[in-house]
Structures are given as C-alpha cells and as structure tokens.
C-alpha positions in Angstrom: 117.3 83.0 84.7 119.7 84.3 82.5 119.1 88.0 81.2 120.2 89.0 77.4 122.0 92.2 76.7 122.5 93.9 73.5 126.0 95.2 74.7 128.9 92.4 74.3 132.4 92.7 75.0 134.6 94.4 72.7 131.7 97.0 71.7 131.9 100.5 71.7 129.6 102.1 74.1 129.0 105.8 75.3 128.1 106.7 78.9 124.8 108.3 79.3 124.8 108.9 83.3 127.0 109.4 86.1 130.4 111.0 86.8 131.7 110.1 83.0 128.7 110.8 81.0 129.6 111.6 77.5 132.7 109.6 77.5 133.4 106.8 75.2 135.3 103.5 75.7 135.3 99.9 75.0 133.8 97.4 76.8 136.2 95.3 78.8 133.4 93.0 80.4 130.1 92.5 80.9 128.7 91.0 84.3 125.3 89.4 83.5 124.5 88.4 87.4 124.7 92.0 88.4 123.7 93.7 85.4 127.0 95.7 85.2 129.6 96.6 82.4 133.2 97.2 82.6 134.1 100.1 80.3 137.8 100.9 79.7 138.6 104.6 80.7 135.7 105.2 82.9 134.9 105.0 86.6 138.6 104.6 87.3 139.5 104.0 91.0 143.0 104.1 92.8 143.0 100.9 94.8 146.2 100.1 97.4 148.0 96.8 96.4 150.6 94.9 98.9 153.8 94.1 96.8 153.9 91.0 95.4 155.8 89.6 92.4 153.8 91.2 89.8 154.0 94.3 91.5 157.2 94.2 93.7 156.9 98.0 95.1 153.0 97.7 96.0 151.1 101.2 96.4 148.3 102.4 94.3 146.8 101.0 91.0 144.0 102.5 88.6 141.3 100.1 88.1 138.3 100.6 85.9 135.1 99.5 88.5 131.8 98.0 87.2 128.8 100.6 86.3 125.4 99.9 85.7 124.5 98.6 81.9 121.7 101.1 81.9 124.0 103.6 82.0 126.2 102.8 78.5 124.4 103.0 75.1 126.1 101.5 72.3 127.7 103.5 69.5 126.5 102.5 66.0 129.7 102.6 63.7 
C-alpha cells in the first residue's frame, strides 16, 4: 500500500531532529517505500569512489544521505 506524504520534491523543509537540526534545505528526492527524504546540504557523508570516466582520479565525494521523513517539517512561504 502506498503512503501519501505532504512533502514533495522541490519543497523547502526544516530539519527538526538529528545532527542537522535547525538547517533548512530543498527536498531533492522522496523515498516513499522507506519513508525517507534527501535534503540538499543535510546529512552529508563522504563516500569513496573508484576512478571512472566521470571521475578519473577517484577519491572522495560528498553525498547527501536519506533521513526519516518525520525529522523534517515543511516550511510555509
């Protein structure tokens, strides 16, 4: 059964719990199956990447990780 959320891609949200509490950002993606969202600039992790055509040197890349949808609140306006 699909769950409907009030938060959509492109909305501005404020983080109300966790390490990034108080930050605001744009929703990049909503993951309805796991009830999570990816917010720009929040919950950033460093990921190691192998050399490829896109990234010939490899190294580390900063990636936004998903957070639970209950930890964010939609900002009106």
